Phi, psi and omega in degrees: 000135180296142177290129170291131176276123188275137177298124176279321180204130178222132186209162170265129182230175184250115175238125175054041175077006176240135176288137181207168177272141177231134189226133174245118182263167186302334178266015177082034185240127174267124173229147171195179184229136176223041189092347172220145181296119179253162180196130169237136175262128177294319182295323184263330192247334184271112176277323177182195177205164176213149180270118185237095183063242175271358187244153176251137181248119177261120178271121186220171166241143184223155187295135187295341188281338175273349185241029190303317172299355182242018175094010182278160179233148180301134187081357175254181179226148180247137175281142181206138178253151178231130184237130177225155179239114171305157181266355173209171183288329180297314185298316183298317181296321176293324180297312180298320177297315177295312186294323175295314182300311173311305181301318181294327177297344182284349183073026181281156186294155171241337177226138176223145175262124187242126162264138170237127180257098191281000185259342189275152182056227181284002179066042178238027182293326181292325172296319174299319181297309183297321180278318188251328190265306189299314186301319185293318179294318179291324176298320183272008170057038171263133175274144185210150176244130188247134183231117164275133179278138177251356181200169172298131180080008174302310185299318180296312177301328185279315169312323182302326180244006177298134178282100181292339180295342179277346191235150170273346191182160174239132177254145172241121181258092184185195169275202174291332186299326181282333172294321175293324177293325183289321181296313177301323175290331178281318180279355178267359179285161175290323185264036177311327182295331172273322192296318188293344182285345185301115179308143175239134177240157179223133172246119188296121178205023180236201180280312186269295178066030185294326184291304191283327181296322175299309186292321180290320181290335176297333181244026175064035180253145178287152176289076181232150183308312185297319173296323178289317177293332177291322175302326183289303183312314187284358186070022175297137182223144176223150175275148183227138178282158173227131174266141173261128189236139179244111185230105185065235174264005189255122177253123175222175184233142188227135179247343187253295189194161172233135180231141170219143185090220187301317181288322174293323173303313175304307185299321177285318192281333186282357181310324177293355175244030180298335180292347180271006180070215178292341175299341181296327180295309184299314186299314184285327182294322175305319182293314183285334180291331174289348178227058189294131171268164169248154183224105182292133186178180179215138178248119172252130192208162172246123189281148170290162185300131180111343194235019189288340179279358178285136177079184183251147175299148186207151166258157184292135167207155171308313181301318183289322189278309188206105186291121178294160175280126185309320177286346187275125177265335182247154179300149177295133172250123183247128183307127183279069179231138174076184179288130188257006186095174185292140171282092191236142171273090189290342188284339186263009184266156186271088182286148173224156192220134176242126185262144171288195003289141177259156165270330178195153175224134184216119170249133183238131187262336177226156188306317192261124170284323176206178183299340187246357183236103181267085184284335182228073192302333183273353182293144182241135174292135175060057178246011182057022173210160175252157174262124185254123177243141180213159180213150178237170185296324188283339181233032175284127183256121181256132171216102182292149007287353184216177189243159178253150174277144183285332175236141181234121185228143167278145161213148191291148160225153179271141182293135195279326188198164176287123173282170174286148176279000000 
């Protein structure tokens, strides 16, 4: 039998000049009547409230489908205020106390550090911040510091020395690139083990936006700036795997994907069409698919359970995993600061190998590579594995506006750090 929800507060208030009953239930739902039955869920819909004399103004968001007459659109959220007037000072004080207690219990952030990349995608990140992000943060009474990035790796260098104790989270109003910079900056700090616990948020304002598309799609939300910042305001969190990559003397970390061959070339070579936004990927992909290149190489991997039959058996060797530079007589020395990657005995793992030539090799941590490309539908957030896709010239399948990989395989990655609980 369903448990009866008890009223936390029930009182008579004035709404639009009429006296009516208003109730705040124990599950955080506010109900009243103003000619129509009204209801707001504090956790999902209420951003905050302000006191205006004898009145209380509730800042909220409602489903655009319910507010078509007010400019709402299906799949969008619309800001809307609701005003009521308690009938006494004691009643007003009690309403403010109960509303504040509920909102504080949700664990929402109070201070955020926000990166805005004005050069990403169609170069509209600053406008997105001013139009979609800032108003909602102000309604939620969240303090924030804004930093526009001016060059590549700017965000990474800032995060490496940022006083994280002043903030409850870091938000990137950008594509996926700034998020990757922030992750790498956190993991290069001496206090990386604590730094990586700082919650990170993304607002789609770049070319790809694959990470936030994957996270919002997971909960059935559209990939819009308002939905993304609302997830931040509500304090919603998900654990995310991080891969550590060693290329020569360079160590870096990835949270979205790794690409070699066609996909990497499309990403890099389409930079001249950046003014097109995310459409540049599909546009240049079509050009490149019509004139495919082949890439000689070999992929060595450790399969996840259930995928042991993919590829050919192999044993671990330094030559298979990372070809040393022939002229180099001394082992590579990497500065031991920050996170160095998982401590794994590579020799005792069950390695498999796939030989090229390849058209493309693509490893995915999340399902969406961009807003329009679900490249790895079976990829799971925080699964301790990346999805490995590859294609050769003889088995390439074309399907405009993008191509699908013929084979998708799992292989294990070790989790790089203990995430925030």
